[in-house]
N, C-alpha and C positions, 0 to 999 in steps of 0.2 A: 260259116258252117251251119248246115241244116240242123234244126232242133232235134229231130229223131236220131241223127248221127251222134250228136253230143250226148244224148240220153243213153244211147247204146254204148258209147265209149265209157260213160260213168258206170253203167252196169258191169261192163267187162272189168273195170278197175276194182269195183266192190267185190266181185266174185273172185278176183285174184288175191284179195287180202286173206291172210292165213286165218282159218277158223270160220270163214263165211260159208254158209250152206247154200242159201238161195236169196233171190231178190224179188221185189214186187213193186211196180209203179202204182202209187195210189191214184185212184180215180177221184173225181170231185165228190162222189157219194161217200167214198172211203174217208176222204179228208173231213167231211162234215161229221161223220160218225165218230171218228177219232177225236176231233175237236170237242164234241159233246162229252165223250167219255173222259177226256182230260179235264174238262171243266168240272165234271162231277167228282173226279178224283182229287182235284185241288182242294186243299183244306182238310182232307182226310188224314188221319194219323199215319205216318210212315215209320216203319221200323220201331214202333213204340216210342219214338223220340219226340215227335211233334208233328205239326201240320206240314203238308207238302206244298212246294212251290216249284213246279217243273219249268224253269226258265228256258231250258234247252228246247223243249217242245214248242214253247211260245215263239222262240226264234225260228225254228224249223218252219212253222206255219206262216211265217212272213215271206217265204221263198216261193218261187214259181213252180219248181218241180220238187216232188217229195217221193222218195223211194224208201221202202222198208226192206230190211234184210235180216235173215236169221243167222245166228252164230252158234258154234259149238264150244267145247271147253278149250280149244286151241286159240280162240280169238283173243287178241291182246287189246285190252281196253285202252282208250285214249289216255295220254298222260294226264293225271289228275290235277286238282281234285275233281272227282266225279260226284261227290256229295259234300256239301258245305252246311254246317249247322250255324244258324243265325238266331240271335235273340236281342231284342231292342236295337236292331240295326248293326249289331256287332257280330263278328265271326267268333263263335265259341268252340268250333271244332271242324274237322274235315277228315276225309279218308286219305290214307297214305299207303302206297303200295311198294315203295322202295324199302327193301329189308334193312338197309343200313340206316336210313332215316328213321324207320320205326324203332330200331334199337336205341338210337339217340334219344327219341321221344320217351322211351321207357325209363331212361336214366334221369330224366328231368322231373323234378318234384312238382312242377306246375302242370304236368301233362298226365292225363289218365288214358291209357291205351287199352282198347277193347277190340281184339282182333286187329283189323286194319283201320279202325276209327280212333282218332285222337281228339280228346276233349281238353280244352285249355281251361284248367280249373279257375284261374284268376279272372277269366272273362265271364264265367257263369255266375249270374246273380245268386246271392245267398237267399234261402227260402224266406227269411224275414224281410229282405229288401225287394224281393220280386213282387211285381204288380200283377201277377198271374197271367203274364203274356206267355203263350206257349212257344216253345222253340220251333223254328221253321227249318225244315229239311229241304235245302235248295239243291236242285239238280241242274247245274249250270250247262250252258251249251258248250260243245267241244269242237275243236278243229278236226278236220279230216284231211291230212296231207295227201293221201292217195287220190282224193277226188279234186282237191283244190288245184292240182297241177294239170287237170284235163283241159285241153284247149276249148274255149267257149264257155267255161264255168267260172262264175264268180260267187262270192258270199256263201261258200259251202259251210254248213253247220250240221253237227251230229248231236243226236239226243237219245236218251233212253226213255221209252214210253212207260206209262203206268201199267199196272197189272191188267186192268180191264182192256186197255188198248192193245197190250201184248196178246191177250187172248183173242181179241177181234182180228188182229193181223194174222195170227196163226190159223184162225177159222177161214178167212178169205183165201189164204194160201193153201188150204186143205191139209193142214198139219195138226197132228195130235200133240198134246203136251208131252214133253220128254225131258228127263233129267239132263241138265247141262246145256239145254237149248235155250237161247235167248233171242231177243229182237232189239234192233236199233232202227232209228229213222234218220235219214239224211235229207236235208233240203238244200237247194242251190238255185241261183238265178242264172239265166243264160245271157251271154254278152254278144 
């Protein structure tokens, strides 16, 4: 199957996903700019919790084709976790979106629930034991079933970009910031 046909099929699949507004195939120049923005963002404090490690973006940038897309409030995020809190190589928390699971977490003495973020109290080092290693906010790569099933596509991976990359993507797409509008980046290889 021809490369352009596969990319067009992927774009059609992405646009058919609920909550997706528009798509944009990244040029080599865009990839370089976003890669630099992500490198600068890495290590910055995220959500006031700790330094960031966007593993999803790192995986996306290992792929041949990279497409950005914008979403509205109807977009359903990939099944999580979408955020994992790590410290000293241990998972100390994660985001949970399943309402039933969140209720179970609230009942557990070892878990602190803040919105949809669950912290595992016994995994967090006590201040006297901590060696001042900051917590790491990991944004893991996600699967994208809608794109994985396109003929000619392999190794599809989805990621949420940092704020500077999100702003850059919006600017090259000619979009102004708007409440409820987000961006994602998907990368895949051609087979």
